[in-house]
C-alpha positions in Angstrom: 17.8 13.8 -4.7 18.7 12.7 -1.5 15.1 13.2 0.4 12.1 11.8 -0.3 9.0 12.9 0.9 6.5 10.3 1.3 2.3 10.6 1.2 -0.2 8.1 2.3 -3.6 8.5 0.9 -6.1 7.1 1.8 -8.7 5.3 -0.2 -12.6 5.4 1.2 -13.9 3.0 3.1 -17.8 3.1 3.3 -17.4 4.5 0.0 -15.9 1.6 -1.8 -13.0 -0.9 0.5 -15.8 -2.5 2.7 -17.9 -3.9 -1.5 -14.5 -4.8 -2.5 -14.5 -7.2 -5.2 -16.7 -4.4 -6.4 -17.1 -1.3 -8.8 -17.1 0.7 -5.8 -13.6 -0.7 -4.5 -12.5 -0.1 -8.1 -14.0 3.4 -8.0 -12.6 4.0 -4.0 -8.8 3.0 -5.8 -8.7 4.8 -8.6 -10.1 7.9 -6.7 -6.4 7.6 -4.3 -4.5 7.0 -7.3 -6.0 10.4 -9.1 -5.7 12.3 -5.3 -1.9 11.3 -5.4 -0.7 12.8 -8.0 -3.0 15.6 -7.4 -1.3 16.0 -4.5 2.0 14.7 -5.1 2.1 17.3 -8.4 1.2 20.4 -5.5 3.6 19.5 -2.9 6.3 19.0 -5.7 5.2 22.8 -6.6 5.8 24.3 -3.4 9.5 22.8 -2.9 10.0 24.5 -6.3 8.6 27.6 -5.5 10.7 27.4 -1.8 13.6 27.2 -4.1 14.9 23.6 -4.7 14.5 20.9 -6.8 11.5 18.6 -6.6 10.0 15.6 -8.9 6.8 14.1 -7.8 6.8 10.3 -8.1 3.5 7.3 -8.2 3.9 3.6 -8.8 7.0 5.0 -10.6 11.0 5.1 -10.1 11.4 3.6 -7.0 9.7 0.7 -4.8 6.6 2.9 -2.3 6.4 0.5 0.3 9.9 0.9 1.7 10.2 3.7 1.7 7.0 4.9 3.2 8.0 2.1 6.1 11.5 4.3 6.1 9.3 7.8 6.7 7.5 6.0 9.4 4.3 5.7 7.9 3.9 2.4 8.7 4.6 -1.1 8.8 4.9 -4.2 5.8 1.8 -6.7 6.3 1.6 -10.2 5.9 -0.7 -9.4 2.3 2.4 -7.4 0.9 0.4 -4.0 2.0 2.0 -1.1 4.3 -0.2 -1.5 7.1 -0.2 2.1 8.5 -1.9 3.0 11.8 -4.5 5.7 10.5 -5.9 3.8 7.5 -4.9 0.5 7.4 -3.9 -1.3 4.2 -6.0 1.2 3.1 -3.9 4.0 1.2 -2.2 4.3 -1.4 1.0 5.8 -1.5 3.1 9.1 -3.5 6.4 10.5 -2.9 8.3 13.8 -3.8 12.1 12.9 -4.6 13.6 17.0 -3.3 17.1 17.9 -2.6 15.2 20.5 0.4 17.0 19.5 3.7 15.4 17.7 5.7 15.2 15.5 9.0 14.5 12.0 8.4 11.7 10.2 10.4 12.4 6.8 11.9 10.7 3.3 11.0 7.4 3.2 13.5 6.5 -0.6 15.6 3.0 -0.5 16.2 2.9 -4.3 16.8 1.2 -4.9 13.3 4.0 -8.3 13.1 3.0 -9.6 16.2 -0.8 -9.5 14.6 0.1 -10.1 11.4 1.3 -13.4 12.6 -2.0 -14.3 14.9 -4.6 -12.7 12.1 -4.6 -13.8 8.2 -8.2 -12.8 7.7 -6.0 -11.5 4.4 -5.2 -14.6 3.3 -8.5 -16.3 3.7 -10.3 -13.4 2.0 -7.5 -14.2 -1.4 -9.8 -16.1 -3.5 -6.6 -17.2 -5.5 -4.5 -17.8 -2.4 -1.8 -15.7 -3.2 -1.5 -14.7 0.3 0.4 -17.9 2.5 -0.5 -18.9 5.9 3.2 -19.7 6.4 6.1 -17.9 8.3 8.1 -14.9 7.0 10.9 -15.5 4.9 13.7 -13.6 3.8 13.0 -15.1 0.3 12.9 -13.6 -2.9 9.2 -13.2 -3.7 9.2 -12.2 -7.4 11.7 -10.3 -9.7 10.4 -7.0 -8.5 11.2 -7.4 -5.0 14.4 -7.0 -3.3 15.7 -10.6 -1.8 17.0 -10.3 2.2 14.1 -8.7 3.3 11.8 -10.4 6.3 7.9 -10.5 5.3 5.9 -12.8 4.4 5.7 -14.3 1.1 3.1 -13.1 -1.3 2.0 -14.8 -4.7 2.4 -11.7 -6.4 1.9 -13.1 -10.3 -1.1 -15.0 -8.9 -2.5 -12.1 -7.4 -2.2 -10.1 -10.5 -3.1 -12.8 -13.2 -6.1 -13.5 -10.9 -6.8 -9.1 -11.2 -6.3 -9.4 -15.1 -9.0 -11.7 -15.5 -11.6 -9.5 -13.8 -10.6 -6.5 -15.8 -10.8 -8.1 -18.8 -13.5 -11.0 -18.3 -17.1 -11.1 -17.3 -16.4 -8.8 -14.2 -14.7 -6.1 -16.5 -13.5 -3.3 -14.1 -14.3 -5.5 -11.4 -10.7 -5.0 -8.9 -9.9 -7.2 -6.1 -8.8 -5.2 -2.6 -10.1 -8.1 -0.9 -7.1 -8.2 1.5 -7.2 -4.4 1.8 -10.8 -4.9 2.9 -10.5 -8.2 5.1 -7.7 -6.4 7.3 -9.5 -5.8 10.4 -6.7 -2.7 10.5 -8.8 -0.8 7.5 -11.9 -0.5 9.3 -12.6 2.8 10.4 -13.7 1.7 13.3 -11.9 -0.4 15.4 -13.4 -1.2 18.5 -10.4 -3.9 19.3 -7.9 -0.9 19.7 
């Protein structure tokens, strides 16, 4: 399909993310995944009712963050996540692929790159130092990432192994969302804006 409708589904702050790492933040993340499955399926059904083809998608088929950036939902943050003006890093991304003719949106620039250069809260709050303090580069950060993209390197293997050890270890189902919680853009009340 030529087009993708990209949606950001909010992960609740007060009901979860602020408690990372912990069960409430795991629940907020799981609820967002459930909501994105529901909203993308309903949107795809609506587009099909209009006479077009539509396929919903979550964390599969294509990389969500590049599509979300192209759709104007936000910018790539130091933590390797999409940062939006509305939710910061507190969102999960879903999309609906379609042949319905659409007018594409454009990427946005709300000053996040300069902000992340100075902030580094996510790197300070990463328990395994997977988020680096250095400058952006175009080096491929993992086999899952495309080369040639200017971004801050994130050691995704180190992040994932820490997450797995929390889920499988004594802290069963105690996911880490520290980088999401630490990002000043994620707080719903931003006195500095």
